[in-house]
C-alpha positions in Angstrom: 120.9 75.3 66.8 122.0 77.3 68.3 120.9 80.5 70.3 121.2 83.9 69.2 123.4 85.8 70.9 123.2 89.5 68.8 120.1 90.4 70.0 121.0 93.8 70.4 120.6 97.0 67.5 123.7 98.5 66.6 126.3 99.7 68.8 127.4 103.0 67.1 123.4 103.5 66.9 122.3 102.6 70.3 124.7 104.9 72.0 123.0 107.7 70.2 120.3 107.3 71.9 118.0 105.8 75.2 115.6 103.6 72.8 115.5 100.0 73.8 118.6 98.5 72.7 117.5 95.1 72.3 115.5 93.9 68.6 112.3 92.1 68.9 113.1 89.1 66.6 110.1 88.1 64.3 108.5 84.5 64.8 110.3 82.5 62.0 113.6 83.7 64.1 112.2 82.7 67.0 110.6 79.5 65.9 113.6 77.6 65.4 114.6 78.6 69.1 112.0 77.3 70.9 111.7 74.0 69.1 115.1 73.1 70.8 112.7 73.1 73.8 110.4 70.3 72.1 112.3 67.1 73.7 112.5 68.2 77.0 111.5 65.3 80.0 112.1 67.3 82.9 111.0 71.2 82.5 113.8 72.3 85.4 112.7 75.8 83.7 108.9 75.8 85.0 109.5 74.1 88.5 113.2 75.6 89.5 113.6 78.8 87.7 110.9 80.9 86.9 109.9 82.4 90.2 106.3 83.1 89.0 106.1 79.0 87.7 105.3 80.6 83.8 104.3 77.3 82.2 107.8 77.5 79.6 107.3 74.4 77.8 103.6 74.4 76.9 104.4 79.0 75.5 107.0 77.5 73.7 104.7 74.8 72.1 102.2 77.1 71.2 104.8 79.6 69.6 106.4 76.6 68.1 102.8 75.8 66.4 102.3 79.5 65.7 100.0 80.1 68.1 100.4 83.3 69.5 97.3 84.0 71.3 97.1 80.7 72.8 100.9 81.0 74.1 99.6 84.7 75.7 96.7 82.9 77.5 98.8 80.4 78.8 102.1 83.2 79.8 99.1 85.7 81.6 98.2 82.7 83.9 101.1 83.6 85.8 102.8 87.0 85.0 100.6 89.7 85.0 103.2 91.9 83.7 105.2 89.8 80.8 106.6 93.1 78.8 108.5 94.2 82.1 109.7 90.7 83.2 110.2 89.7 79.3 112.9 92.8 79.5 114.4 93.7 82.7 114.4 90.0 83.9 117.8 88.3 83.9 115.9 84.9 83.2 117.1 82.6 85.9 114.9 80.0 84.0 117.6 79.6 81.3 120.2 78.9 84.0 118.1 75.5 84.7 117.3 74.8 80.7 117.7 71.2 80.3 119.3 72.0 76.6 122.4 73.8 78.7 123.4 70.2 79.9 124.9 69.6 76.1 124.9 73.2 74.2 123.2 76.5 75.1 119.8 77.3 76.7 116.6 78.0 75.2 116.1 81.7 74.6 112.9 82.1 77.0 113.2 85.5 77.4 113.0 86.3 73.6 110.0 83.9 73.1 107.9 85.9 75.9 109.1 89.1 74.5 107.6 88.3 71.0 104.3 86.2 72.7 103.1 89.5 74.8 104.5 92.3 72.0 102.4 90.2 69.6 99.1 90.1 72.4 99.1 93.8 72.9 99.6 94.0 68.6 96.3 91.8 68.5 94.2 94.2 70.9 94.6 90.1 73.3 95.7 92.1 76.3 92.2 93.3 77.5 91.3 94.2 81.7 90.4 91.7 84.0 88.4 92.7 86.6 87.0 90.4 89.3 84.3 88.8 88.1 82.4 89.6 92.0 83.2 92.1 94.7 84.0 90.9 97.7 83.4 94.2 99.8 86.8 95.2 101.8 89.6 97.2 100.7 93.0 97.0 100.3 95.8 100.0 100.2 98.9 99.0 99.1 102.2 101.5 100.2 104.4 101.5 97.3 104.0 101.5 93.2 106.7 99.5 92.1 106.5 95.4 90.8 105.6 94.3 94.6 103.4 97.1 94.8 102.0 96.3 91.7 101.4 92.7 91.3 99.6 92.8 95.2 97.5 95.5 93.8 96.3 93.2 90.6 95.8 90.0 92.7 93.6 91.6 95.7 92.0 93.4 92.9 91.4 90.0 90.7 90.3 88.8 94.2 87.5 91.0 94.8 89.6 93.6 96.7 88.9 97.1 96.4 92.2 98.5 96.1 94.5 101.9 96.4 97.9 102.5 96.1 99.7 104.9 97.5 102.7 106.1 95.7 105.2 109.1 96.9 106.9 109.5 93.0 104.8 111.1 90.5 104.0 108.7 88.5 103.7 104.4 89.2 106.2 101.6 88.5 108.9 102.1 91.3 112.5 100.9 90.3 111.0 99.9 87.0 110.6 104.0 86.3 112.7 105.7 88.2 115.7 102.6 88.5 116.2 100.7 84.8 116.9 103.0 82.1 114.7 103.4 79.1 117.1 101.9 76.8 116.1 98.6 78.5 112.2 99.4 79.2 110.8 102.2 77.9 108.2 103.5 80.4 105.4 103.8 78.1 105.0 99.9 78.5 104.2 101.2 82.5 101.8 104.0 81.5 99.8 102.0 78.8 99.8 98.8 81.7 98.7 101.8 84.3 95.4 102.1 82.1 94.2 98.2 82.0 94.6 98.2 85.8 92.7 101.5 86.5 90.3 100.1 84.0 90.1 96.0 86.3 89.5 99.3 89.0 92.5 99.8 90.9 93.1 103.3 91.9 96.8 105.0 92.3 97.2 108.2 94.6 101.0 109.7 93.5 102.9 112.4 94.9 101.2 111.2 98.1 104.0 109.9 100.9 102.6 107.7 103.6 104.1 108.3 106.7 104.1 112.5 105.6 101.1 113.1 103.8 99.1 111.0 105.0 100.1 108.9 108.3 100.5 104.9 108.1 98.2 104.4 111.1 94.9 106.5 109.5 95.2 103.8 106.2 94.9 100.7 109.4 91.6 102.3 110.2 90.5 103.4 106.6 91.1 100.0 105.2 90.4 96.1 106.3 94.3 95.4 104.9 97.3 97.6 104.4 100.0 96.0 102.0 103.8 97.4 102.3 105.4 97.3 99.6 108.5 99.9 99.7 111.5 98.2 98.5 115.0 98.8 99.8 115.1 102.4 99.9 118.6 102.7 102.0 121.5 102.3 99.1 125.0 101.1 100.2 127.1 104.3 100.7 131.0 104.7 100.6 132.1 106.3 103.2 136.0 107.0 102.8 137.7 110.4 102.8 136.6 113.1 100.6 132.8 111.3 100.1 132.0 115.2 100.0 133.5 116.0 97.1 131.2 117.3 94.5 130.9 114.7 92.1 129.9 112.0 93.4 126.5 110.6 93.7 124.7 106.9 93.9 123.1 105.1 91.3 120.2 105.5 91.8 120.4 109.9 92.1 122.1 109.6 88.5 120.1 107.1 87.0 115.9 108.3 88.3 117.4 112.1 87.6 118.1 110.6 83.7 114.5 109.0 83.4 112.3 111.9 85.3 114.1 114.4 82.4 113.5 111.8 79.7 110.0 111.6 81.1 109.4 115.0 81.0 109.2 115.4 84.8 112.2 117.8 85.4 113.9 120.2 82.0 117.8 117.8 82.2 119.2 115.5 84.5 121.4 117.3 87.1 124.3 115.2 87.2 125.9 115.2 83.6 128.6 112.6 82.4 129.3 114.8 78.7 132.8 115.2 78.7 134.4 113.7 81.3 136.0 110.8 83.0 133.5 108.5 84.4 134.3 106.3 87.6 131.7 103.4 88.3 132.2 102.3 91.9 130.2 98.7 91.9 129.8 95.8 89.2 126.3 95.2 89.2 123.1 95.5 87.0 122.8 99.2 88.4 126.4 99.7 87.6 126.1 98.5 84.1 123.2 100.7 83.6 125.3 103.5 84.8 127.4 102.9 82.0 125.0 103.0 79.2 123.5 106.2 80.8 126.7 108.0 80.7 128.0 106.8 77.7 124.8 108.1 76.1 124.9 111.5 78.2 128.7 112.0 76.3 131.2 110.8 78.8 134.6 111.1 77.6 135.5 107.5 79.2 134.0 105.0 81.3 135.1 102.7 84.0 133.8 100.0 86.1 135.5 98.9 89.3 134.4 95.6 91.5 136.4 95.1 94.6 135.1 91.4 94.0 137.6 89.1 91.7 136.8 88.5 88.4 133.9 85.9 87.5 135.1 82.7 85.2 133.8 83.2 81.7 132.3 79.2 82.4 129.7 78.3 85.1 131.7 78.0 88.2 131.8 74.6 90.1 130.3 76.2 93.2 127.1 77.0 91.1 126.5 73.4 89.4 123.4 73.3 86.9 120.7 74.1 87.9 121.3 77.1 89.9 121.6 80.2 88.6 125.6 79.9 87.5 128.1 82.4 89.3 130.0 83.7 85.8 131.2 86.6 84.1 127.8 88.6 82.7 128.5 91.1 79.8 125.7 93.6 79.3 124.9 95.4 76.3 126.3 98.6 78.1 129.4 97.4 78.4 129.3 96.3 75.1 129.3 99.8 74.1 132.8 100.8 75.2 133.8 100.5 79.3 136.8 99.2 80.8 136.3 97.1 83.2 138.3 96.3 86.0 138.4 93.6 89.5 139.8 93.1 92.6 139.8 97.2 93.6 139.0 98.0 96.8 138.6 102.3 96.6 140.7 104.0 99.5 140.0 107.6 99.3 138.5 110.4 96.8 140.9 113.3 95.4 140.5 116.5 94.7 139.7 120.4 96.2 136.0 120.9 96.2 135.2 118.6 93.2 136.1 115.2 92.7 139.5 114.8 90.1 140.2 111.2 91.5 139.4 107.9 93.6 142.8 106.3 95.1 142.8 102.1 94.6 144.5 99.1 95.3 144.3 95.5 94.3 143.3 92.4 96.9 143.8 89.0 96.7 141.1 86.6 97.1 140.7 83.6 98.9 138.5 81.1 97.2 136.4 77.7 98.9 137.7 74.6 97.3 134.1 74.5 94.5 136.0 78.2 93.8 133.8 81.0 95.0 135.6 84.1 96.9 135.3 84.5 100.6 137.8 87.1 101.5 140.4 89.5 100.6 143.1 91.2 101.4 145.5 93.9 100.3 148.4 93.6 97.7 151.4 95.4 98.7 152.4 98.1 96.4 149.5 98.4 94.2 147.6 101.9 94.9 147.2 103.9 91.7 144.4 106.7 91.4 141.9 106.5 88.8 141.3 109.9 87.3 137.4 110.7 87.3 135.3 114.2 87.2 132.6 111.7 88.2 131.8 109.3 90.6 128.5 106.9 91.1 128.2 104.9 93.6 126.2 101.5 93.0 127.0 98.7 95.5 123.8 97.9 95.9 121.0 98.7 98.6 120.8 98.1 102.7 117.7 97.4 103.4 115.0 99.1 105.3 115.8 102.3 107.5 114.5 101.3 111.3 113.3 105.1 111.3 111.2 104.9 107.8 108.3 106.8 108.8 105.9 103.9 107.4 108.0 101.1 109.7 107.8 103.6 112.5 104.3 104.3 112.3 103.2 101.0 111.8 104.5 99.6 114.2 106.6 96.8 112.3 109.5 94.1 113.2 112.2 93.8 111.1 115.0 90.9 110.8 118.7 91.6 111.9 119.2 92.1 108.2 116.5 94.9 108.2 113.4 93.3 106.2 109.8 93.7 107.2 108.2 91.3 109.2 104.1 91.6 108.2 101.6 91.7 111.1 98.8 89.4 109.8 96.9 90.0 113.4 96.8 93.2 112.6 96.3 92.9 109.1 99.3 94.3 107.7 101.4 92.3 105.5 105.0 93.2 103.2 105.7 92.2 100.0 108.8 92.8 97.5 112.1 93.8 98.8 111.1 95.4 102.1 110.5 91.4 102.9 113.0 89.9 101.7 116.4 91.9 100.8 116.8 93.4 97.7 116.4 90.9 94.5 115.1 90.8 91.0 112.0 92.1 89.7 110.6 88.9 88.9 110.7 87.7 92.2 108.9 91.0 93.5 106.1 89.8 91.4 106.1 86.5 92.6 105.8 88.0 96.3 103.3 90.2 95.5 101.0 87.5 93.7 101.9 85.2 96.8 100.4 87.4 99.1 98.0 86.0 101.8 94.9 87.6 101.6 91.6 86.0 100.0 
């Protein structure tokens, strides 16, 4: 039996709302899938794939036996937030599944989604307060994935934990970046209730460095954990950038999530009736595509300076590595033109953007097929019309003038990642310590915090 590839609600239905796009597959559908996991000799998914070290073969064995309560107990050993990872994780584990050597990988992520959803439905997910208090206090700056993971880890070790968050609600990019149609924010609220029942305190609408000094935290707490992510988005400083209608991706996505969540009346950036151009080919760009479609865009085009990836695993990323290949999201399937090897030269318009001049580039490749460098291709300039341009080109790190960095006196790497200062009991977790990465890696970073 092969994988089930159609795991989404019908396109015409899901384009009309912001409900989660992925269907919930029942046990009778998942059981034949996890059966394919049972004859694996060496579980690369566990040791090489999952940053959290989930016991995937054991979980799948329990699912196959129909014992979802045991499957949840196994999953919860290493994953504190399965309701998040089973929806937004790209499933690194599946890329190194041994089944991929001769057919297709096991549907690990959908199996975990079944486990955690069943656990919540049956009341198996309960607060887990510490067995004893250790008398020490920790302040965590940032309530994104890494901050939440560090908070859970320290609390269960007996620390009194206070999490400070500058936004109105917790979750970081889980709430203000990832769209509702991938992760319903009620799941974050539900988890917050559990964390508060464990004794974790959340202080929101409070920006460290402005409302409370970071230096004060070092005096008031036994340890300070910095989990501020990578707040600086990569901009596109080409002529015409000042025109109206050009926005960073998170301005667009965050506005939509705040509107749906009731924090503001409506998204100030609206794609309705407009031709939308998304510059950047990654997951954030894909999220912009899906959001623009739901807002009623006339058309959506996504361009990328990188070359079009191969349809199948590139030789440059042999198994069990995360494969370099073309990825098509649920949003792309909803109606989007995708183009590659395009360099943006200037924005056009008077007052407001009306288009972007681009040119085709030629790429040189390594012997294994990895793109190395590009050169402009002569006589290939053209204009892509657009009344709304969304910049989704990733993040550049933590600015040196960030108030938290400045007030704590933290050093940074050449790539602006923060360096912990254990001698002063200051620790850094997640993207701010490693550079922009995945939610699951941020969670793993929080769990690995070196404080007992």
